[in-house]
Backbone atoms as SQL, in Angstrom:
CREATE TABLE atoms (id INTEGER PRIMARY KEY, chain TEXT, resi INTEGER, resn TEXT, atom TEXT, x REAL, y REAL, z REAL);
INSERT INTO atoms VALUES
  (1, 'A', 1, 'MET', 'N', 21.281, -9.348, -14.142),
  (2, 'A', 1, 'MET', 'CA', 22.665, -9.697, -14.055),
  (3, 'A', 1, 'MET', 'C', 22.743, -11.105, -13.503),
  (4, 'A', 2, 'THR', 'N', 23.603, -11.910, -14.102),
  (5, 'A', 2, 'THR', 'CA', 23.827, -13.256, -13.616),
  (6, 'A', 2, 'THR', 'C', 25.303, -13.486, -13.390),
  (7, 'A', 3, 'GLY', 'N', 25.632, -14.626, -12.759),
  (8, 'A', 3, 'GLY', 'CA', 26.958, -14.960, -12.555),
  (9, 'A', 3, 'GLY', 'C', 27.461, -14.548, -11.178),
  (10, 'A', 4, 'PRO', 'N', 28.805, -14.634, -10.955),
  (11, 'A', 4, 'PRO', 'CA', 29.381, -14.368, -9.642),
  (12, 'A', 4, 'PRO', 'C', 29.091, -12.994, -9.102),
  (13, 'A', 5, 'ALA', 'N', 29.098, -11.976, -9.974),
  (14, 'A', 5, 'ALA', 'CA', 28.845, -10.620, -9.498),
  (15, 'A', 5, 'ALA', 'C', 27.443, -10.455, -8.909),
  (16, 'A', 6, 'SER', 'N', 26.445, -11.077, -9.558),
  (17, 'A', 6, 'SER', 'CA', 25.093, -10.943, -9.074),
  (18, 'A', 6, 'SER', 'C', 24.927, -11.721, -7.750),
  (19, 'A', 7, 'ARG', 'N', 25.578, -12.869, -7.675),
  (20, 'A', 7, 'ARG', 'CA', 25.504, -13.636, -6.384),
  (21, 'A', 7, 'ARG', 'C', 26.108, -12.803, -5.250),
  (22, 'A', 8, 'ALA', 'N', 27.215, -12.139, -5.510),
  (23, 'A', 8, 'ALA', 'CA', 27.857, -11.322, -4.463),
  (24, 'A', 8, 'ALA', 'C', 26.994, -10.150, -4.107),
  (25, 'A', 9, 'THR', 'N', 26.311, -9.572, -5.088),
  (26, 'A', 9, 'THR', 'CA', 25.386, -8.460, -4.794),
  (27, 'A', 9, 'THR', 'C', 24.250, -8.951, -3.919),
  (28, 'A', 10, 'ARG', 'N', 23.682, -10.074, -4.217),
  (29, 'A', 10, 'ARG', 'CA', 22.619, -10.615, -3.418),
  (30, 'A', 10, 'ARG', 'C', 23.096, -10.913, -1.984),
  (31, 'A', 11, 'ARG', 'N', 24.292, -11.430, -1.834),
  (32, 'A', 11, 'ARG', 'CA', 24.823, -11.713, -0.509),
  (33, 'A', 11, 'ARG', 'C', 25.013, -10.441, 0.278),
  (34, 'A', 12, 'ASN', 'N', 25.554, -9.427, -0.347),
  (35, 'A', 12, 'ASN', 'CA', 25.802, -8.131, 0.317),
  (36, 'A', 12, 'ASN', 'C', 24.500, -7.382, 0.623),
  (37, 'A', 13, 'ALA', 'N', 23.444, -7.606, -0.200),
  (38, 'A', 13, 'ALA', 'CA', 22.188, -6.917, -0.001),
  (39, 'A', 13, 'ALA', 'C', 21.567, -7.285, 1.325),
  (40, 'A', 14, 'ALA', 'N', 21.801, -8.552, 1.778),
  (41, 'A', 14, 'ALA', 'CA', 21.245, -8.977, 3.052),
  (42, 'A', 14, 'ALA', 'C', 21.880, -8.233, 4.211),
  (43, 'A', 15, 'LEU', 'N', 23.110, -7.671, 3.997),
  (44, 'A', 15, 'LEU', 'CA', 23.813, -6.983, 5.038),
  (45, 'A', 15, 'LEU', 'C', 23.486, -5.480, 5.101),
  (46, 'A', 16, 'GLU', 'N', 22.904, -5.001, 4.049),
  (47, 'A', 16, 'GLU', 'CA', 22.567, -3.560, 3.962),
  (48, 'A', 16, 'GLU', 'C', 21.267, -3.281, 4.690),
  (49, 'A', 17, 'PRO', 'N', 21.167, -2.154, 5.343),
  (50, 'A', 17, 'PRO', 'CA', 19.912, -1.763, 6.013),
  (51, 'A', 17, 'PRO', 'C', 18.852, -1.567, 4.926),
  (52, 'A', 18, 'GLN', 'N', 17.596, -1.990, 5.264),
  (53, 'A', 18, 'GLN', 'CA', 16.538, -1.843, 4.292),
  (54, 'A', 18, 'GLN', 'C', 15.375, -1.121, 4.953),
  (55, 'A', 19, 'ALA', 'N', 14.588, -0.462, 4.139),
  (56, 'A', 19, 'ALA', 'CA', 13.404, 0.273, 4.659),
  (57, 'A', 19, 'ALA', 'C', 12.268, 0.160, 3.663),
  (58, 'A', 20, 'THR', 'N', 11.016, 0.234, 4.166),
  (59, 'A', 20, 'THR', 'CA', 9.875, 0.322, 3.342),
  (60, 'A', 20, 'THR', 'C', 9.422, 1.763, 3.407),
  (61, 'A', 21, 'VAL', 'N', 9.248, 2.384, 2.243),
  (62, 'A', 21, 'VAL', 'CA', 8.798, 3.784, 2.199),
  (63, 'A', 21, 'VAL', 'C', 7.365, 3.840, 1.648),
  (64, 'A', 22, 'ARG', 'N', 6.544, 4.525, 2.354),
  (65, 'A', 22, 'ARG', 'CA', 5.138, 4.625, 1.937),
  (66, 'A', 22, 'ARG', 'C', 4.877, 6.091, 1.514),
  (67, 'A', 23, 'LEU', 'N', 4.422, 6.294, 0.299),
  (68, 'A', 23, 'LEU', 'CA', 4.160, 7.638, -0.262),
  (69, 'A', 23, 'LEU', 'C', 2.605, 7.803, -0.389),
  (70, 'A', 24, 'LEU', 'N', 2.091, 8.836, 0.273),
  (71, 'A', 24, 'LEU', 'CA', 0.637, 9.111, 0.197),
  (72, 'A', 24, 'LEU', 'C', 0.419, 10.276, -0.752),
  (73, 'A', 25, 'THR', 'N', -0.402, 10.136, -1.756),
  (74, 'A', 25, 'THR', 'CA', -0.630, 11.193, -2.752),
  (75, 'A', 25, 'THR', 'C', -2.086, 11.495, -2.834),
  (76, 'A', 26, 'ASP', 'N', -2.377, 12.678, -3.464),
  (77, 'A', 26, 'ASP', 'CA', -3.779, 12.986, -3.701),
  (78, 'A', 26, 'ASP', 'C', -4.171, 12.428, -5.080),
  (79, 'A', 27, 'ALA', 'N', -5.391, 12.701, -5.544),
  (80, 'A', 27, 'ALA', 'CA', -5.865, 12.156, -6.807),
  (81, 'A', 27, 'ALA', 'C', -5.031, 12.528, -7.994),
  (82, 'A', 28, 'ALA', 'N', -4.398, 13.713, -7.957),
  (83, 'A', 28, 'ALA', 'CA', -3.572, 14.160, -9.059),
  (84, 'A', 28, 'ALA', 'C', -2.097, 13.661, -8.946),
  (85, 'A', 29, 'GLY', 'N', -1.782, 12.900, -7.889),
  (86, 'A', 29, 'GLY', 'CA', -0.451, 12.371, -7.750),
  (87, 'A', 29, 'GLY', 'C', 0.449, 13.293, -6.925),
  (88, 'A', 30, 'PHE', 'N', -0.073, 14.378, -6.376),
  (89, 'A', 30, 'PHE', 'CA', 0.712, 15.311, -5.564),
  (90, 'A', 30, 'PHE', 'C', 1.048, 14.662, -4.244),
  (91, 'A', 31, 'ARG', 'N', 2.302, 14.762, -3.865),
  (92, 'A', 31, 'ARG', 'CA', 2.800, 14.138, -2.616),
  (93, 'A', 31, 'ARG', 'C', 2.174, 14.860, -1.429),
  (94, 'A', 32, 'LEU', 'N', 1.564, 14.055, -0.577),
  (95, 'A', 32, 'LEU', 'CA', 0.959, 14.579, 0.687),
  (96, 'A', 32, 'LEU', 'C', 1.806, 14.209, 1.913),
  (97, 'A', 33, 'MET', 'N', 2.407, 13.034, 1.889),
  (98, 'A', 33, 'MET', 'CA', 3.072, 12.578, 3.095),
  (99, 'A', 33, 'MET', 'C', 4.028, 11.400, 2.734),
  (100, 'A', 34, 'VAL', 'N', 5.144, 11.329, 3.370),
  (101, 'A', 34, 'VAL', 'CA', 6.068, 10.223, 3.167),
  (102, 'A', 34, 'VAL', 'C', 6.402, 9.647, 4.545),
  (103, 'A', 35, 'GLU', 'N', 6.318, 8.327, 4.649),
  (104, 'A', 35, 'GLU', 'CA', 6.622, 7.663, 5.940),
  (105, 'A', 35, 'GLU', 'C', 7.592, 6.522, 5.648),
  (106, 'A', 36, 'ALA', 'N', 8.480, 6.254, 6.603),
  (107, 'A', 36, 'ALA', 'CA', 9.396, 5.139, 6.436),
  (108, 'A', 36, 'ALA', 'C', 9.144, 4.118, 7.559),
  (109, 'A', 37, 'PHE', 'N', 9.289, 2.872, 7.167),
  (110, 'A', 37, 'PHE', 'CA', 9.089, 1.730, 8.080),
  (111, 'A', 37, 'PHE', 'C', 10.258, 0.776, 7.974),
  (112, 'A', 38, 'GLU', 'N', 10.337, -0.106, 8.989),
  (113, 'A', 38, 'GLU', 'CA', 11.396, -1.150, 8.941),
  (114, 'A', 38, 'GLU', 'C', 11.316, -1.903, 7.646),
  (115, 'A', 39, 'GLY', 'N', 12.420, -2.345, 7.113),
  (116, 'A', 39, 'GLY', 'CA', 12.433, -3.066, 5.838),
  (117, 'A', 39, 'GLY', 'C', 11.717, -4.413, 5.898),
  (118, 'A', 40, 'ASN', 'N', 11.609, -5.018, 7.045),
  (119, 'A', 40, 'ASN', 'CA', 11.001, -6.303, 7.172),
  (120, 'A', 40, 'ASN', 'C', 9.431, -6.185, 7.375),
  (121, 'A', 41, 'LYS', 'N', 8.903, -4.982, 7.269),
  (122, 'A', 41, 'LYS', 'CA', 7.454, -4.808, 7.475),
  (123, 'A', 41, 'LYS', 'C', 6.801, -4.791, 6.113),
  (124, 'A', 42, 'ALA', 'N', 5.820, -5.694, 5.942),
  (125, 'A', 42, 'ALA', 'CA', 5.084, -5.826, 4.653),
  (126, 'A', 42, 'ALA', 'C', 4.348, -4.539, 4.302),
  (127, 'A', 43, 'GLU', 'N', 4.267, -4.221, 3.032),
  (128, 'A', 43, 'GLU', 'CA', 3.567, -2.991, 2.605),
  (129, 'A', 43, 'GLU', 'C', 2.108, -3.009, 3.075),
  (130, 'A', 44, 'THR', 'N', 1.482, -4.193, 3.136),
  (131, 'A', 44, 'THR', 'CA', 0.085, -4.211, 3.561),
  (132, 'A', 44, 'THR', 'C', -0.084, -3.881, 5.035),
  (133, 'A', 45, 'GLN', 'N', 1.031, -3.878, 5.807),
  (134, 'A', 45, 'GLN', 'CA', 0.935, -3.528, 7.197),
  (135, 'A', 45, 'GLN', 'C', 1.250, -2.028, 7.458),
  (136, 'A', 46, 'THR', 'N', 1.566, -1.286, 6.398),
  (137, 'A', 46, 'THR', 'CA', 1.943, 0.094, 6.571),
  (138, 'A', 46, 'THR', 'C', 0.861, 1.021, 6.118),
  (139, 'A', 47, 'MET', 'N', -0.186, 0.512, 5.441),
  (140, 'A', 47, 'MET', 'CA', -1.169, 1.383, 4.837),
  (141, 'A', 47, 'MET', 'C', -2.018, 2.138, 5.921),
  (142, 'A', 48, 'LEU', 'N', -2.612, 1.447, 6.828),
  (143, 'A', 48, 'LEU', 'CA', -3.460, 2.118, 7.831),
  (144, 'A', 48, 'LEU', 'C', -2.697, 3.065, 8.728),
  (145, 'A', 49, 'PRO', 'N', -1.463, 2.748, 9.208),
  (146, 'A', 49, 'PRO', 'CA', -0.726, 3.664, 10.029),
  (147, 'A', 49, 'PRO', 'C', -0.458, 5.034, 9.286),
  (148, 'A', 50, 'VAL', 'N', -0.226, 4.978, 7.980),
  (149, 'A', 50, 'VAL', 'CA', -0.014, 6.225, 7.220),
  (150, 'A', 50, 'VAL', 'C', -1.254, 7.057, 7.172),
  (151, 'A', 51, 'PHE', 'N', -2.399, 6.395, 6.856),
  (152, 'A', 51, 'PHE', 'CA', -3.667, 7.139, 6.839),
  (153, 'A', 51, 'PHE', 'C', -3.916, 7.784, 8.188),
  (154, 'A', 52, 'LYS', 'N', -3.730, 7.020, 9.269),
  (155, 'A', 52, 'LYS', 'CA', -4.022, 7.615, 10.571),
  (156, 'A', 52, 'LYS', 'C', -3.077, 8.749, 10.940),
  (157, 'A', 53, 'ALA', 'N', -1.860, 8.626, 10.558),
  (158, 'A', 53, 'ALA', 'CA', -0.881, 9.712, 10.842),
  (159, 'A', 53, 'ALA', 'C', -1.227, 10.956, 10.073),
  (160, 'A', 54, 'TYR', 'N', -1.605, 10.775, 8.812),
  (161, 'A', 54, 'TYR', 'CA', -2.006, 11.915, 7.933),
  (162, 'A', 54, 'TYR', 'C', -3.252, 12.560, 8.470),
  (163, 'A', 55, 'MET', 'N', -4.227, 11.757, 8.877),
  (164, 'A', 55, 'MET', 'CA', -5.502, 12.348, 9.412),
  (165, 'A', 55, 'MET', 'C', -5.237, 13.121, 10.703),
  (166, 'A', 56, 'ALA', 'N', -4.349, 12.610, 11.539),
  (167, 'A', 56, 'ALA', 'CA', -4.021, 13.275, 12.806),
  (168, 'A', 56, 'ALA', 'C', -3.293, 14.571, 12.505),
  (169, 'A', 57, 'THR', 'N', -2.340, 14.559, 11.602),
  (170, 'A', 57, 'THR', 'CA', -1.606, 15.733, 11.249),
  (171, 'A', 57, 'THR', 'C', -2.499, 16.909, 10.718),
  (172, 'A', 58, 'ARG', 'N', -3.473, 16.492, 9.887),
  (173, 'A', 58, 'ARG', 'CA', -4.370, 17.459, 9.212),
  (174, 'A', 58, 'ARG', 'C', -5.674, 17.606, 9.955),
  (175, 'A', 59, 'ARG', 'N', -5.876, 16.928, 11.058),
  (176, 'A', 59, 'ARG', 'CA', -7.077, 17.004, 11.872),
  (177, 'A', 59, 'ARG', 'C', -8.325, 16.639, 11.027),
  (178, 'A', 60, 'LEU', 'N', -8.193, 15.577, 10.310),
  (179, 'A', 60, 'LEU', 'CA', -9.304, 15.089, 9.426),
  (180, 'A', 60, 'LEU', 'C', -10.067, 14.012, 10.149),
  (181, 'A', 61, 'THR', 'N', -11.373, 13.952, 9.889),
  (182, 'A', 61, 'THR', 'CA', -12.167, 12.896, 10.495),
  (183, 'A', 61, 'THR', 'C', -12.387, 11.720, 9.533),
  (184, 'A', 62, 'ASP', 'N', -12.089, 11.949, 8.218),
  (185, 'A', 62, 'ASP', 'CA', -12.298, 10.874, 7.228),
  (186, 'A', 62, 'ASP', 'C', -11.431, 11.177, 5.987),
  (187, 'A', 63, 'VAL', 'N', -11.004, 10.172, 5.361),
  (188, 'A', 63, 'VAL', 'CA', -10.306, 10.259, 4.062),
  (189, 'A', 63, 'VAL', 'C', -10.901, 9.194, 3.144),
  (190, 'A', 64, 'MET', 'N', -10.802, 9.362, 1.888),
  (191, 'A', 64, 'MET', 'CA', -11.276, 8.381, 0.941),
  (192, 'A', 64, 'MET', 'C', -10.085, 7.530, 0.514),
  (193, 'A', 65, 'VAL', 'N', -10.068, 6.272, 0.895),
  (194, 'A', 65, 'VAL', 'CA', -8.979, 5.344, 0.586),
  (195, 'A', 65, 'VAL', 'C', -9.321, 4.723, -0.766),
  (196, 'A', 66, 'VAL', 'N', -8.419, 4.901, -1.728),
  (197, 'A', 66, 'VAL', 'CA', -8.599, 4.302, -3.084),
  (198, 'A', 66, 'VAL', 'C', -7.352, 3.463, -3.335),
  (199, 'A', 67, 'ALA', 'N', -7.514, 2.159, -3.481),
  (200, 'A', 67, 'ALA', 'CA', -6.363, 1.272, -3.633),
  (201, 'A', 67, 'ALA', 'C', -6.709, 0.130, -4.528),
  (202, 'A', 68, 'GLY', 'N', -5.656, -0.426, -5.131),
  (203, 'A', 68, 'GLY', 'CA', -5.803, -1.637, -5.971),
  (204, 'A', 68, 'GLY', 'C', -5.792, -2.858, -5.133),
  (205, 'A', 69, 'ALA', 'N', -6.287, -3.932, -5.704),
  (206, 'A', 69, 'ALA', 'CA', -6.419, -5.205, -4.997),
  (207, 'A', 69, 'ALA', 'C', -5.052, -5.686, -4.432),
  (208, 'A', 70, 'GLY', 'N', -3.988, -5.401, -5.141),
  (209, 'A', 70, 'GLY', 'CA', -2.634, -5.893, -4.713),
  (210, 'A', 70, 'GLY', 'C', -2.195, -5.258, -3.429),
  (211, 'A', 71, 'MET', 'N', -2.704, -4.094, -3.060),
  (212, 'A', 71, 'MET', 'CA', -2.275, -3.420, -1.835),
  (213, 'A', 71, 'MET', 'C', -3.192, -3.657, -0.672),
  (214, 'A', 72, 'VAL', 'N', -4.326, -4.280, -0.907),
  (215, 'A', 72, 'VAL', 'CA', -5.323, -4.446, 0.188),
  (216, 'A', 72, 'VAL', 'C', -5.520, -5.940, 0.527),
  (217, 'A', 73, 'SER', 'N', -5.000, -6.310, 1.619),
  (218, 'A', 73, 'SER', 'CA', -5.269, -7.663, 2.102),
  (219, 'A', 73, 'SER', 'C', -6.629, -7.691, 2.757),
  (220, 'A', 74, 'GLU', 'N', -7.110, -8.836, 3.085),
  (221, 'A', 74, 'GLU', 'CA', -8.437, -8.940, 3.744),
  (222, 'A', 74, 'GLU', 'C', -8.325, -8.271, 5.149),
  (223, 'A', 75, 'ALA', 'N', -7.196, -8.444, 5.802),
  (224, 'A', 75, 'ALA', 'CA', -7.013, -7.766, 7.085),
  (225, 'A', 75, 'ALA', 'C', -7.013, -6.314, 6.954),
  (226, 'A', 76, 'ASN', 'N', -6.382, -5.735, 5.922),
  (227, 'A', 76, 'ASN', 'CA', -6.416, -4.286, 5.672),
  (228, 'A', 76, 'ASN', 'C', -7.831, -3.788, 5.405),
  (229, 'A', 77, 'ARG', 'N', -8.579, -4.492, 4.627),
  (230, 'A', 77, 'ARG', 'CA', -9.926, -4.115, 4.311),
  (231, 'A', 77, 'ARG', 'C', -10.763, -4.018, 5.610),
  (232, 'A', 78, 'LYS', 'N', -10.626, -5.070, 6.417),
  (233, 'A', 78, 'LYS', 'CA', -11.356, -5.067, 7.684),
  (234, 'A', 78, 'LYS', 'C', -10.937, -3.936, 8.607),
  (235, 'A', 79, 'ALA', 'N', -9.585, -3.626, 8.619),
  (236, 'A', 79, 'ALA', 'CA', -9.113, -2.566, 9.459),
  (237, 'A', 79, 'ALA', 'C', -9.610, -1.214, 9.007),
  (238, 'A', 80, 'ILE', 'N', -9.653, -0.982, 7.690),
  (239, 'A', 80, 'ILE', 'CA', -10.127, 0.234, 7.096),
  (240, 'A', 80, 'ILE', 'C', -11.617, 0.368, 7.457),
  (241, 'A', 81, 'GLU', 'N', -12.375, -0.673, 7.352),
  (242, 'A', 81, 'GLU', 'CA', -13.810, -0.642, 7.742),
  (243, 'A', 81, 'GLU', 'C', -13.950, -0.334, 9.237),
  (244, 'A', 82, 'ALA', 'N', -13.133, -1.025, 10.023),
  (245, 'A', 82, 'ALA', 'CA', -13.229, -0.784, 11.513),
  (246, 'A', 82, 'ALA', 'C', -12.943, 0.630, 11.895),
  (247, 'A', 83, 'GLU', 'N', -12.051, 1.289, 11.151),
  (248, 'A', 83, 'GLU', 'CA', -11.709, 2.691, 11.396),
  (249, 'A', 83, 'GLU', 'C', -12.823, 3.631, 10.955),
  (250, 'A', 84, 'GLY', 'N', -13.796, 3.100, 10.171),
  (251, 'A', 84, 'GLY', 'CA', -14.861, 3.876, 9.670),
  (252, 'A', 84, 'GLY', 'C', -14.498, 4.774, 8.475),
  (253, 'A', 85, 'LEU', 'N', -13.405, 4.451, 7.790),
  (254, 'A', 85, 'LEU', 'CA', -12.939, 5.256, 6.666),
  (255, 'A', 85, 'LEU', 'C', -13.781, 4.864, 5.400),
  (256, 'A', 86, 'SER', 'N', -13.924, 5.882, 4.567),
  (257, 'A', 86, 'SER', 'CA', -14.550, 5.642, 3.222),
  (258, 'A', 86, 'SER', 'C', -13.475, 4.988, 2.335),
  (259, 'A', 87, 'PHE', 'N', -13.905, 4.060, 1.462),
  (260, 'A', 87, 'PHE', 'CA', -12.935, 3.429, 0.636),
  (261, 'A', 87, 'PHE', 'C', -13.530, 2.930, -0.685),
  (262, 'A', 88, 'ILE', 'N', -12.653, 2.890, -1.700),
  (263, 'A', 88, 'ILE', 'CA', -12.951, 2.287, -2.994),
  (264, 'A', 88, 'ILE', 'C', -11.790, 1.329, -3.264),
  (265, 'A', 89, 'LEU', 'N', -12.102, 0.058, -3.486),
  (266, 'A', 89, 'LEU', 'CA', -11.037, -0.891, -3.690),
  (267, 'A', 89, 'LEU', 'C', -11.201, -1.462, -5.108),
  (268, 'A', 90, 'GLY', 'N', -10.094, -1.438, -5.871),
  (269, 'A', 90, 'GLY', 'CA', -10.082, -2.013, -7.192),
  (270, 'A', 90, 'GLY', 'C', -9.873, -3.508, -7.113),
  (271, 'A', 91, 'LEU', 'N', -10.813, -4.297, -7.588),
  (272, 'A', 91, 'LEU', 'CA', -10.690, -5.762, -7.523),
  (273, 'A', 91, 'LEU', 'C', -10.813, -6.296, -8.887),
  (274, 'A', 92, 'LYS', 'N', -10.164, -7.457, -9.096),
  (275, 'A', 92, 'LYS', 'CA', -10.243, -8.135, -10.369),
  (276, 'A', 92, 'LYS', 'C', -11.666, -8.695, -10.528),
  (277, 'A', 93, 'ILE', 'N', -12.280, -8.414, -11.695),
  (278, 'A', 93, 'ILE', 'CA', -13.601, -8.963, -12.001),
  (279, 'A', 93, 'ILE', 'C', -13.388, -10.352, -12.566),
  (280, 'A', 94, 'PRO', 'N', -14.040, -11.348, -11.978),
  (281, 'A', 94, 'PRO', 'CA', -13.913, -12.735, -12.522),
  (282, 'A', 94, 'PRO', 'C', -14.534, -12.802, -13.919),
  (283, 'A', 95, 'ASP', 'N', -14.159, -13.857, -14.621),
  (284, 'A', 95, 'ASP', 'CA', -14.693, -14.000, -15.987),
  (285, 'A', 95, 'ASP', 'C', -16.214, -14.169, -15.869),
  (286, 'A', 96, 'VAL', 'N', -16.896, -13.457, -16.705),
  (287, 'A', 96, 'VAL', 'CA', -18.357, -13.535, -16.717),
  (288, 'A', 96, 'VAL', 'C', -18.718, -14.564, -17.790),
  (289, 'A', 97, 'PRO', 'N', -19.497, -15.586, -17.433),
  (290, 'A', 97, 'PRO', 'CA', -19.793, -16.648, -18.361),
  (291, 'A', 97, 'PRO', 'C', -20.851, -16.349, -19.373),
  (292, 'A', 98, 'TYR', 'N', -21.262, -15.059, -19.439),
  (293, 'A', 98, 'TYR', 'CA', -22.312, -14.659, -20.375),
  (294, 'A', 98, 'TYR', 'C', -21.992, -13.247, -20.897),
  (295, 'A', 99, 'VAL', 'N', -22.582, -12.874, -21.984),
  (296, 'A', 99, 'VAL', 'CA', -22.358, -11.597, -22.560),
  (297, 'A', 99, 'VAL', 'C', -23.206, -10.521, -21.899),
  (298, 'A', 100, 'LEU', 'N', -22.575, -9.399, -21.583),
  (299, 'A', 100, 'LEU', 'CA', -23.293, -8.303, -20.931),
  (300, 'A', 100, 'LEU', 'C', -23.824, -7.356, -22.019),
  (301, 'A', 101, 'GLU', 'N', -24.978, -6.861, -21.904),
  (302, 'A', 101, 'GLU', 'CA', -25.503, -5.913, -22.859),
  (303, 'A', 101, 'GLU', 'C', -25.128, -4.485, -22.474),
  (304, 'A', 102, 'GLU', 'N', -24.928, -3.646, -23.438),
  (305, 'A', 102, 'GLU', 'CA', -24.573, -2.264, -23.170),
  (306, 'A', 102, 'GLU', 'C', -25.822, -1.462, -22.776);
């Protein structure tokens, strides 16, 4: 949407309360836990608190964190490692300057 209506919507959006919602799922996509955070909190700052809350609720000593590169900052990766959690991180593979054999 463009024009005066969209500008008014953007102006009013700043006045509306905002929240960040974090959804934790299992491998099949089944919802395990939902947490809400302040709207000004970056998604990368909500990952570890959700894992810790879920582990405490279920009395787990470890979970396998599987996340894409867009959700894991360097600080998140270090925090996950510091907590001793198992993890698999999807990262972009740089261009390979040679042909790989099968």
